[in-house]
mmCIF file of the N, C-alpha and C atoms, coordinates in Angstrom:
data_MODEL
# 
_entry.id   MODEL 
# 
loop_
_atom_site.group_PDB 
_atom_site.id 
_atom_site.type_symbol 
_atom_site.label_atom_id 
_atom_site.label_alt_id 
_atom_site.label_comp_id 
_atom_site.label_asym_id 
_atom_site.label_entity_id 
_atom_site.label_seq_id 
_atom_site.pdbx_PDB_ins_code 
_atom_site.Cartn_x 
_atom_site.Cartn_y 
_atom_site.Cartn_z 
_atom_site.occupancy 
_atom_site.B_iso_or_equiv 
_atom_site.pdbx_formal_charge 
_atom_site.auth_seq_id 
_atom_site.auth_comp_id 
_atom_site.auth_asym_id 
_atom_site.auth_atom_id 
_atom_site.pdbx_PDB_model_num 
ATOM 1   N N  . UNK A 1 1  ? -8.395  -25.645 -1.202 1.00 0.00 ? 1  UNK A N  1 
ATOM 2   C CA . UNK A 1 1  ? -9.164  -24.413 -1.062 1.00 0.00 ? 1  UNK A CA 1 
ATOM 3   C C  . UNK A 1 1  ? -8.216  -23.203 -1.051 1.00 0.00 ? 1  UNK A C  1 
ATOM 4   N N  . UNK A 1 2  ? -8.629  -22.108 -1.690 1.00 0.00 ? 2  UNK A N  1 
ATOM 5   C CA . UNK A 1 2  ? -7.788  -20.916 -1.651 1.00 0.00 ? 2  UNK A CA 1 
ATOM 6   C C  . UNK A 1 2  ? -7.868  -20.236 -0.284 1.00 0.00 ? 2  UNK A C  1 
ATOM 7   N N  . UNK A 1 3  ? -6.884  -19.389 -0.031 1.00 0.00 ? 3  UNK A N  1 
ATOM 8   C CA . UNK A 1 3  ? -6.905  -18.632 1.214  1.00 0.00 ? 3  UNK A CA 1 
ATOM 9   C C  . UNK A 1 3  ? -8.014  -17.586 1.163  1.00 0.00 ? 3  UNK A C  1 
ATOM 10  N N  . UNK A 1 4  ? -8.602  -17.301 2.326  1.00 0.00 ? 4  UNK A N  1 
ATOM 11  C CA . UNK A 1 4  ? -9.615  -16.254 2.396  1.00 0.00 ? 4  UNK A CA 1 
ATOM 12  C C  . UNK A 1 4  ? -8.925  -14.897 2.469  1.00 0.00 ? 4  UNK A C  1 
ATOM 13  N N  . UNK A 1 5  ? -9.497  -13.922 1.802  1.00 0.00 ? 5  UNK A N  1 
ATOM 14  C CA . UNK A 1 5  ? -8.913  -12.584 1.810  1.00 0.00 ? 5  UNK A CA 1 
ATOM 15  C C  . UNK A 1 5  ? -9.455  -11.787 2.992  1.00 0.00 ? 5  UNK A C  1 
ATOM 16  N N  . UNK A 1 6  ? -8.567  -11.059 3.632  1.00 0.00 ? 6  UNK A N  1 
ATOM 17  C CA . UNK A 1 6  ? -8.935  -10.158 4.719  1.00 0.00 ? 6  UNK A CA 1 
ATOM 18  C C  . UNK A 1 6  ? -9.065  -8.757  4.147  1.00 0.00 ? 6  UNK A C  1 
ATOM 19  N N  . UNK A 1 7  ? -10.087 -8.023  4.588  1.00 0.00 ? 7  UNK A N  1 
ATOM 20  C CA . UNK A 1 7  ? -10.226 -6.633  4.154  1.00 0.00 ? 7  UNK A CA 1 
ATOM 21  C C  . UNK A 1 7  ? -9.071  -5.817  4.730  1.00 0.00 ? 7  UNK A C  1 
ATOM 22  N N  . UNK A 1 8  ? -8.331  -5.133  3.876  1.00 0.00 ? 8  UNK A N  1 
ATOM 23  C CA . UNK A 1 8  ? -7.151  -4.394  4.307  1.00 0.00 ? 8  UNK A CA 1 
ATOM 24  C C  . UNK A 1 8  ? -7.498  -3.283  5.287  1.00 0.00 ? 8  UNK A C  1 
ATOM 25  N N  . UNK A 1 9  ? -8.638  -2.617  5.070  1.00 0.00 ? 9  UNK A N  1 
ATOM 26  C CA . UNK A 1 9  ? -9.043  -1.538  5.974  1.00 0.00 ? 9  UNK A CA 1 
ATOM 27  C C  . UNK A 1 9  ? -9.326  -2.040  7.367  1.00 0.00 ? 9  UNK A C  1 
ATOM 28  N N  . UNK A 1 10 ? -9.868  -3.232  7.477  1.00 0.00 ? 10 UNK A N  1 
ATOM 29  C CA . UNK A 1 10 ? -10.215 -3.797  8.788  1.00 0.00 ? 10 UNK A CA 1 
ATOM 30  C C  . UNK A 1 10 ? -8.959  -4.192  9.554  1.00 0.00 ? 10 UNK A C  1 
ATOM 31  N N  . UNK A 1 11 ? -8.009  -4.786  8.877  1.00 0.00 ? 11 UNK A N  1 
ATOM 32  C CA . UNK A 1 11 ? -6.806  -5.212  9.598  1.00 0.00 ? 11 UNK A CA 1 
ATOM 33  C C  . UNK A 1 11 ? -5.971  -4.024  10.065 1.00 0.00 ? 11 UNK A C  1 
ATOM 34  N N  . UNK A 1 12 ? -6.125  -2.861  9.411  1.00 0.00 ? 12 UNK A N  1 
ATOM 35  C CA . UNK A 1 12 ? -5.407  -1.669  9.843  1.00 0.00 ? 12 UNK A CA 1 
ATOM 36  C C  . UNK A 1 12 ? -6.097  -0.972  11.012 1.00 0.00 ? 12 UNK A C  1 
ATOM 37  N N  . UNK A 1 13 ? -7.416  -1.068  11.098 1.00 0.00 ? 13 UNK A N  1 
ATOM 38  C CA . UNK A 1 13 ? -8.174  -0.247  12.034 1.00 0.00 ? 13 UNK A CA 1 
ATOM 39  C C  . UNK A 1 13 ? -8.611  -0.954  13.309 1.00 0.00 ? 13 UNK A C  1 
ATOM 40  N N  . UNK A 1 14 ? -8.677  -2.285  13.301 1.00 0.00 ? 14 UNK A N  1 
ATOM 41  C CA . UNK A 1 14 ? -9.237  -3.006  14.433 1.00 0.00 ? 14 UNK A CA 1 
ATOM 42  C C  . UNK A 1 14 ? -8.288  -4.079  14.941 1.00 0.00 ? 14 UNK A C  1 
ATOM 43  N N  . UNK A 1 15 ? -8.359  -4.347  16.247 1.00 0.00 ? 15 UNK A N  1 
ATOM 44  C CA . UNK A 1 15 ? -7.616  -5.452  16.864 1.00 0.00 ? 15 UNK A CA 1 
ATOM 45  C C  . UNK A 1 15 ? -8.586  -6.250  17.707 1.00 0.00 ? 15 UNK A C  1 
ATOM 46  N N  . UNK A 1 16 ? -8.262  -7.521  17.936 1.00 0.00 ? 16 UNK A N  1 
ATOM 47  C CA . UNK A 1 16 ? -9.075  -8.366  18.797 1.00 0.00 ? 16 UNK A CA 1 
ATOM 48  C C  . UNK A 1 16 ? -8.446  -8.433  20.177 1.00 0.00 ? 16 UNK A C  1 
ATOM 49  N N  . UNK A 1 17 ? -9.292  -8.393  21.213 1.00 0.00 ? 17 UNK A N  1 
ATOM 50  C CA . UNK A 1 17 ? -8.809  -8.573  22.580 1.00 0.00 ? 17 UNK A CA 1 
ATOM 51  C C  . UNK A 1 17 ? -8.658  -10.071 22.841 1.00 0.00 ? 17 UNK A C  1 
ATOM 52  N N  . UNK A 1 18 ? -8.101  -10.415 23.990 1.00 0.00 ? 18 UNK A N  1 
ATOM 53  C CA . UNK A 1 18 ? -7.897  -11.823 24.331 1.00 0.00 ? 18 UNK A CA 1 
ATOM 54  C C  . UNK A 1 18 ? -9.219  -12.575 24.461 1.00 0.00 ? 18 UNK A C  1 
ATOM 55  N N  . UNK A 1 19 ? -10.271 -11.872 24.872 1.00 0.00 ? 19 UNK A N  1 
ATOM 56  C CA . UNK A 1 19 ? -11.580 -12.521 25.018 1.00 0.00 ? 19 UNK A CA 1 
ATOM 57  C C  . UNK A 1 19 ? -12.373 -12.527 23.723 1.00 0.00 ? 19 UNK A C  1 
ATOM 58  N N  . UNK A 1 20 ? -11.808 -11.971 22.632 1.00 0.00 ? 20 UNK A N  1 
ATOM 59  C CA . UNK A 1 20 ? -12.471 -12.006 21.333 1.00 0.00 ? 20 UNK A CA 1 
ATOM 60  C C  . UNK A 1 20 ? -13.282 -10.777 21.000 1.00 0.00 ? 20 UNK A C  1 
ATOM 61  N N  . UNK A 1 21 ? -13.248 -9.760  21.841 1.00 0.00 ? 21 UNK A N  1 
ATOM 62  C CA . UNK A 1 21 ? -13.957 -8.522  21.532 1.00 0.00 ? 21 UNK A CA 1 
ATOM 63  C C  . UNK A 1 21 ? -13.121 -7.695  20.566 1.00 0.00 ? 21 UNK A C  1 
ATOM 64  N N  . UNK A 1 22 ? -13.779 -6.755  19.890 1.00 0.00 ? 22 UNK A N  1 
ATOM 65  C CA . UNK A 1 22 ? -13.105 -5.928  18.892 1.00 0.00 ? 22 UNK A CA 1 
ATOM 66  C C  . UNK A 1 22 ? -12.854 -4.550  19.486 1.00 0.00 ? 22 UNK A C  1 
ATOM 67  N N  . UNK A 1 23 ? -11.604 -4.081  19.412 1.00 0.00 ? 23 UNK A N  1 
ATOM 68  C CA . UNK A 1 23 ? -11.306 -2.736  19.887 1.00 0.00 ? 23 UNK A CA 1 
ATOM 69  C C  . UNK A 1 23 ? -10.810 -1.882  18.735 1.00 0.00 ? 23 UNK A C  1 
ATOM 70  N N  . UNK A 1 24 ? -11.079 -0.585  18.845 1.00 0.00 ? 24 UNK A N  1 
ATOM 71  C CA . UNK A 1 24 ? -10.740 0.337   17.773 1.00 0.00 ? 24 UNK A CA 1 
ATOM 72  C C  . UNK A 1 24 ? -10.419 1.699   18.363 1.00 0.00 ? 24 UNK A C  1 
ATOM 73  N N  . UNK A 1 25 ? -9.695  2.498   17.585 1.00 0.00 ? 25 UNK A N  1 
ATOM 74  C CA . UNK A 1 25 ? -9.440  3.870   17.979 1.00 0.00 ? 25 UNK A CA 1 
ATOM 75  C C  . UNK A 1 25 ? -10.715 4.685   17.867 1.00 0.00 ? 25 UNK A C  1 
ATOM 76  N N  . UNK A 1 26 ? -10.797 5.752   18.648 1.00 0.00 ? 26 UNK A N  1 
ATOM 77  C CA . UNK A 1 26 ? -12.001 6.564   18.688 1.00 0.00 ? 26 UNK A CA 1 
ATOM 78  C C  . UNK A 1 26 ? -11.935 7.631   17.605 1.00 0.00 ? 26 UNK A C  1 
ATOM 79  N N  . UNK A 1 27 ? -13.057 7.893   16.963 1.00 0.00 ? 27 UNK A N  1 
ATOM 80  C CA . UNK A 1 27 ? -13.121 8.906   15.910 1.00 0.00 ? 27 UNK A CA 1 
ATOM 81  C C  . UNK A 1 27 ? -13.174 10.306  16.507 1.00 0.00 ? 27 UNK A C  1 
ATOM 82  N N  . UNK A 1 28 ? -12.816 11.289  15.707 1.00 0.00 ? 28 UNK A N  1 
ATOM 83  C CA . UNK A 1 28 ? -12.955 12.686  16.102 1.00 0.00 ? 28 UNK A CA 1 
ATOM 84  C C  . UNK A 1 28 ? -11.784 13.240  16.870 1.00 0.00 ? 28 UNK A C  1 
ATOM 85  N N  . UNK A 1 29 ? -10.566 12.752  16.626 1.00 0.00 ? 29 UNK A N  1 
ATOM 86  C CA . UNK A 1 29 ? -9.412  13.234  17.377 1.00 0.00 ? 29 UNK A CA 1 
ATOM 87  C C  . UNK A 1 29 ? -8.311  13.782  16.478 1.00 0.00 ? 29 UNK A C  1 
ATOM 88  N N  . UNK A 1 30 ? -8.534  13.908  15.188 1.00 0.00 ? 30 UNK A N  1 
ATOM 89  C CA . UNK A 1 30 ? -7.453  14.247  14.261 1.00 0.00 ? 30 UNK A CA 1 
ATOM 90  C C  . UNK A 1 30 ? -7.306  15.744  14.028 1.00 0.00 ? 30 UNK A C  1 
ATOM 91  N N  . UNK A 1 31 ? -8.400  16.400  13.729 1.00 0.00 ? 31 UNK A N  1 
ATOM 92  C CA . UNK A 1 31 ? -8.321  17.829  13.421 1.00 0.00 ? 31 UNK A CA 1 
ATOM 93  C C  . UNK A 1 31 ? -9.607  18.495  13.889 1.00 0.00 ? 31 UNK A C  1 
ATOM 94  N N  . UNK A 1 32 ? -9.657  19.825  13.827 1.00 0.00 ? 32 UNK A N  1 
ATOM 95  C CA . UNK A 1 32 ? -10.787 20.628  14.328 1.00 0.00 ? 32 UNK A CA 1 
ATOM 96  C C  . UNK A 1 32 ? -11.045 20.387  15.812 1.00 0.00 ? 32 UNK A C  1 
ATOM 97  N N  . UNK A 1 33 ? -9.995  20.190  16.579 1.00 0.00 ? 33 UNK A N  1 
ATOM 98  C CA . UNK A 1 33 ? -10.161 19.928  18.005 1.00 0.00 ? 33 UNK A CA 1 
ATOM 99  C C  . UNK A 1 33 ? -10.454 21.204  18.793 1.00 0.00 ? 33 UNK A C  1 
ATOM 100 N N  . UNK A 1 34 ? -10.174 22.351  18.211 1.00 0.00 ? 34 UNK A N  1 
ATOM 101 C CA . UNK A 1 34 ? -10.427 23.595  18.943 1.00 0.00 ? 34 UNK A CA 1 
ATOM 102 C C  . UNK A 1 34 ? -11.927 23.815  19.131 1.00 0.00 ? 34 UNK A C  1 
ATOM 103 N N  . UNK A 1 35 ? -12.744 23.238  18.260 1.00 0.00 ? 35 UNK A N  1 
ATOM 104 C CA . UNK A 1 35 ? -14.198 23.392  18.386 1.00 0.00 ? 35 UNK A CA 1 
ATOM 105 C C  . UNK A 1 35 ? -14.801 22.376  19.359 1.00 0.00 ? 35 UNK A C  1 
ATOM 106 N N  . UNK A 1 36 ? -14.010 21.395  19.829 1.00 0.00 ? 36 UNK A N  1 
ATOM 107 C CA . UNK A 1 36 ? -14.495 20.437  20.813 1.00 0.00 ? 36 UNK A CA 1 
ATOM 108 C C  . UNK A 1 36 ? -14.047 20.864  22.201 1.00 0.00 ? 36 UNK A C  1 
ATOM 109 N N  . UNK A 1 37 ? -14.867 20.566  23.197 1.00 0.00 ? 37 UNK A N  1 
ATOM 110 C CA . UNK A 1 37 ? -14.465 20.928  24.551 1.00 0.00 ? 37 UNK A CA 1 
ATOM 111 C C  . UNK A 1 37 ? -13.506 19.890  25.128 1.00 0.00 ? 37 UNK A C  1 
ATOM 112 N N  . UNK A 1 38 ? -12.885 20.220  26.239 1.00 0.00 ? 38 UNK A N  1 
ATOM 113 C CA . UNK A 1 38 ? -11.840 19.381  26.825 1.00 0.00 ? 38 UNK A CA 1 
ATOM 114 C C  . UNK A 1 38 ? -12.396 18.043  27.279 1.00 0.00 ? 38 UNK A C  1 
ATOM 115 N N  . UNK A 1 39 ? -13.639 18.025  27.752 1.00 0.00 ? 39 UNK A N  1 
ATOM 116 C CA . UNK A 1 39 ? -14.250 16.771  28.209 1.00 0.00 ? 39 UNK A CA 1 
ATOM 117 C C  . UNK A 1 39 ? -14.398 15.785  27.051 1.00 0.00 ? 39 UNK A C  1 
ATOM 118 N N  . UNK A 1 40 ? -14.777 16.293  25.879 1.00 0.00 ? 40 UNK A N  1 
ATOM 119 C CA . UNK A 1 40 ? -14.922 15.453  24.692 1.00 0.00 ? 40 UNK A CA 1 
ATOM 120 C C  . UNK A 1 40 ? -13.577 14.840  24.301 1.00 0.00 ? 40 UNK A C  1 
ATOM 121 N N  . UNK A 1 41 ? -12.542 15.646  24.293 1.00 0.00 ? 41 UNK A N  1 
ATOM 122 C CA . UNK A 1 41 ? -11.212 15.177  23.899 1.00 0.00 ? 41 UNK A CA 1 
ATOM 123 C C  . UNK A 1 41 ? -10.687 14.155  24.907 1.00 0.00 ? 41 UNK A C  1 
ATOM 124 N N  . UNK A 1 42 ? -10.891 14.412  26.196 1.00 0.00 ? 42 UNK A N  1 
ATOM 125 C CA . UNK A 1 42 ? -10.450 13.505  27.248 1.00 0.00 ? 42 UNK A CA 1 
ATOM 126 C C  . UNK A 1 42 ? -11.173 12.171  27.181 1.00 0.00 ? 42 UNK A C  1 
ATOM 127 N N  . UNK A 1 43 ? -12.485 12.215  26.956 1.00 0.00 ? 43 UNK A N  1 
ATOM 128 C CA . UNK A 1 43 ? -13.268 10.977  26.953 1.00 0.00 ? 43 UNK A CA 1 
ATOM 129 C C  . UNK A 1 43 ? -12.976 10.116  25.739 1.00 0.00 ? 43 UNK A C  1 
ATOM 130 N N  . UNK A 1 44 ? -12.450 10.722  24.680 1.00 0.00 ? 44 UNK A N  1 
ATOM 131 C CA . UNK A 1 44 ? -12.126 9.972   23.462 1.00 0.00 ? 44 UNK A CA 1 
ATOM 132 C C  . UNK A 1 44 ? -10.660 9.586   23.378 1.00 0.00 ? 44 UNK A C  1 
ATOM 133 N N  . UNK A 1 45 ? -9.952  9.644   24.482 1.00 0.00 ? 45 UNK A N  1 
ATOM 134 C CA . UNK A 1 45 ? -8.549  9.257   24.514 1.00 0.00 ? 45 UNK A CA 1 
ATOM 135 C C  . UNK A 1 45 ? -8.446  7.733   24.493 1.00 0.00 ? 45 UNK A C  1 
ATOM 136 N N  . UNK A 1 46 ? -7.424  7.201   23.826 1.00 0.00 ? 46 UNK A N  1 
ATOM 137 C CA . UNK A 1 46 ? -7.200  5.754   23.840 1.00 0.00 ? 46 UNK A CA 1 
ATOM 138 C C  . UNK A 1 46 ? -8.091  5.021   22.855 1.00 0.00 ? 46 UNK A C  1 
ATOM 139 N N  . UNK A 1 47 ? -8.535  3.818   23.239 1.00 0.00 ? 47 UNK A N  1 
ATOM 140 C CA . UNK A 1 47 ? -9.353  2.985   22.355 1.00 0.00 ? 47 UNK A CA 1 
ATOM 141 C C  . UNK A 1 47 ? -10.655 2.621   23.049 1.00 0.00 ? 47 UNK A C  1 
ATOM 142 N N  . UNK A 1 48 ? -11.619 2.167   22.249 1.00 0.00 ? 48 UNK A N  1 
ATOM 143 C CA . UNK A 1 48 ? -12.911 1.739   22.774 1.00 0.00 ? 48 UNK A CA 1 
ATOM 144 C C  . UNK A 1 48 ? -13.206 0.337   22.261 1.00 0.00 ? 48 UNK A C  1 
ATOM 145 N N  . UNK A 1 49 ? -14.018 -0.399  23.013 1.00 0.00 ? 49 UNK A N  1 
ATOM 146 C CA . UNK A 1 49 ? -14.480 -1.721  22.584 1.00 0.00 ? 49 UNK A CA 1 
ATOM 147 C C  . UNK A 1 49 ? -15.759 -1.522  21.786 1.00 0.00 ? 49 UNK A C  1 
ATOM 148 N N  . UNK A 1 50 ? -15.831 -2.132  20.615 1.00 0.00 ? 50 UNK A N  1 
ATOM 149 C CA . UNK A 1 50 ? -16.977 -1.965  19.734 1.00 0.00 ? 50 UNK A CA 1 
ATOM 150 C C  . UNK A 1 50 ? -18.196 -2.704  20.282 1.00 0.00 ? 50 UNK A C  1 
ATOM 151 N N  . UNK A 1 51 ? -19.379 -2.244  19.896 1.00 0.00 ? 51 UNK A N  1 
ATOM 152 C CA . UNK A 1 51 ? -20.610 -2.906  20.322 1.00 0.00 ? 51 UNK A CA 1 
ATOM 153 C C  . UNK A 1 51 ? -20.722 -4.272  19.643 1.00 0.00 ? 51 UNK A C  1 
ATOM 154 N N  . UNK A 1 52 ? -21.563 -5.126  20.193 1.00 0.00 ? 52 UNK A N  1 
ATOM 155 C CA . UNK A 1 52 ? -21.704 -6.483  19.658 1.00 0.00 ? 52 UNK A CA 1 
ATOM 156 C C  . UNK A 1 52 ? -22.208 -6.484  18.215 1.00 0.00 ? 52 UNK A C  1 
ATOM 157 N N  . UNK A 1 53 ? -23.114 -5.576  17.897 1.00 0.00 ? 53 UNK A N  1 
ATOM 158 C CA . UNK A 1 53 ? -23.654 -5.510  16.536 1.00 0.00 ? 53 UNK A CA 1 
ATOM 159 C C  . UNK A 1 53 ? -22.578 -5.125  15.529 1.00 0.00 ? 53 UNK A C  1 
ATOM 160 N N  . UNK A 1 54 ? -21.744 -4.148  15.891 1.00 0.00 ? 54 UNK A N  1 
ATOM 161 C CA . UNK A 1 54 ? -20.657 -3.731  15.007 1.00 0.00 ? 54 UNK A CA 1 
ATOM 162 C C  . UNK A 1 54 ? -19.570 -4.795  14.935 1.00 0.00 ? 54 UNK A C  1 
ATOM 163 N N  . UNK A 1 55 ? -19.292 -5.438  16.073 1.00 0.00 ? 55 UNK A N  1 
ATOM 164 C CA . UNK A 1 55 ? -18.232 -6.448  16.119 1.00 0.00 ? 55 UNK A CA 1 
ATOM 165 C C  . UNK A 1 55 ? -18.551 -7.627  15.204 1.00 0.00 ? 55 UNK A C  1 
ATOM 166 N N  . UNK A 1 56 ? -19.816 -7.974  15.092 1.00 0.00 ? 56 UNK A N  1 
ATOM 167 C CA . UNK A 1 56 ? -20.226 -9.089  14.224 1.00 0.00 ? 56 UNK A CA 1 
ATOM 168 C C  . UNK A 1 56 ? -19.888 -8.791  12.765 1.00 0.00 ? 56 UNK A C  1 
ATOM 169 N N  . UNK A 1 57 ? -20.126 -7.558  12.333 1.00 0.00 ? 57 UNK A N  1 
ATOM 170 C CA . UNK A 1 57 ? -19.823 -7.158  10.958 1.00 0.00 ? 57 UNK A CA 1 
ATOM 171 C C  . UNK A 1 57 ? -18.314 -7.119  10.738 1.00 0.00 ? 57 UNK A C  1 
ATOM 172 N N  . UNK A 1 58 ? -17.586 -6.565  11.707 1.00 0.00 ? 58 UNK A N  1 
ATOM 173 C CA . UNK A 1 58 ? -16.140 -6.430  11.573 1.00 0.00 ? 58 UNK A CA 1 
ATOM 174 C C  . UNK A 1 58 ? -15.480 -7.800  11.513 1.00 0.00 ? 58 UNK A C  1 
ATOM 175 N N  . UNK A 1 59 ? -15.930 -8.729  12.354 1.00 0.00 ? 59 UNK A N  1 
ATOM 176 C CA . UNK A 1 59 ? -15.332 -10.069 12.371 1.00 0.00 ? 59 UNK A CA 1 
ATOM 177 C C  . UNK A 1 59 ? -15.574 -10.817 11.064 1.00 0.00 ? 59 UNK A C  1 
ATOM 178 N N  . UNK A 1 60 ? -16.657 -10.504 10.372 1.00 0.00 ? 60 UNK A N  1 
ATOM 179 C CA . UNK A 1 60 ? -16.910 -11.168 9.090  1.00 0.00 ? 60 UNK A CA 1 
ATOM 180 C C  . UNK A 1 60 ? -15.899 -10.744 8.038  1.00 0.00 ? 60 UNK A C  1 
ATOM 181 N N  . UNK A 1 61 ? -15.277 -9.571  8.219  1.00 0.00 ? 61 UNK A N  1 
ATOM 182 C CA . UNK A 1 61 ? -14.275 -9.079  7.283  1.00 0.00 ? 61 UNK A CA 1 
ATOM 183 C C  . UNK A 1 61 ? -12.870 -9.561  7.609  1.00 0.00 ? 61 UNK A C  1 
ATOM 184 N N  . UNK A 1 62 ? -12.668 -10.145 8.798  1.00 0.00 ? 62 UNK A N  1 
ATOM 185 C CA . UNK A 1 62 ? -11.369 -10.723 9.126  1.00 0.00 ? 62 UNK A CA 1 
ATOM 186 C C  . UNK A 1 62 ? -11.565 -12.192 9.432  1.00 0.00 ? 62 UNK A C  1 
ATOM 187 N N  . UNK A 1 63 ? -11.513 -13.045 8.416  1.00 0.00 ? 63 UNK A N  1 
ATOM 188 C CA . UNK A 1 63 ? -11.930 -14.437 8.562  1.00 0.00 ? 63 UNK A CA 1 
ATOM 189 C C  . UNK A 1 63 ? -11.062 -15.265 9.489  1.00 0.00 ? 63 UNK A C  1 
ATOM 190 N N  . UNK A 1 64 ? -9.768  -14.905 9.644  1.00 0.00 ? 64 UNK A N  1 
ATOM 191 C CA . UNK A 1 64 ? -8.908  -15.707 10.501 1.00 0.00 ? 64 UNK A CA 1 
ATOM 192 C C  . UNK A 1 64 ? -8.704  -15.059 11.866 1.00 0.00 ? 64 UNK A C  1 
ATOM 193 N N  . UNK A 1 65 ? -9.466  -14.004 12.163 1.00 0.00 ? 65 UNK A N  1 
ATOM 194 C CA . UNK A 1 65 ? -9.279  -13.246 13.387 1.00 0.00 ? 65 UNK A CA 1 
ATOM 195 C C  . UNK A 1 65 ? -9.827  -13.927 14.624 1.00 0.00 ? 65 UNK A C  1 
# 
């Protein structure tokens, strides 16, 4: 059997936690930050764990994950 291909975008953007959940960086932190308030910027610091519905789709794109 041939090797399964992993989507390149998924392997760059997402990581799996030890319990198998999917974590990702938060959107909206790159530019135009002056129009966002400080609470928005603070709350989007670091990474977030994806919802179960999104995680199911993401895991289908990383077959060996």
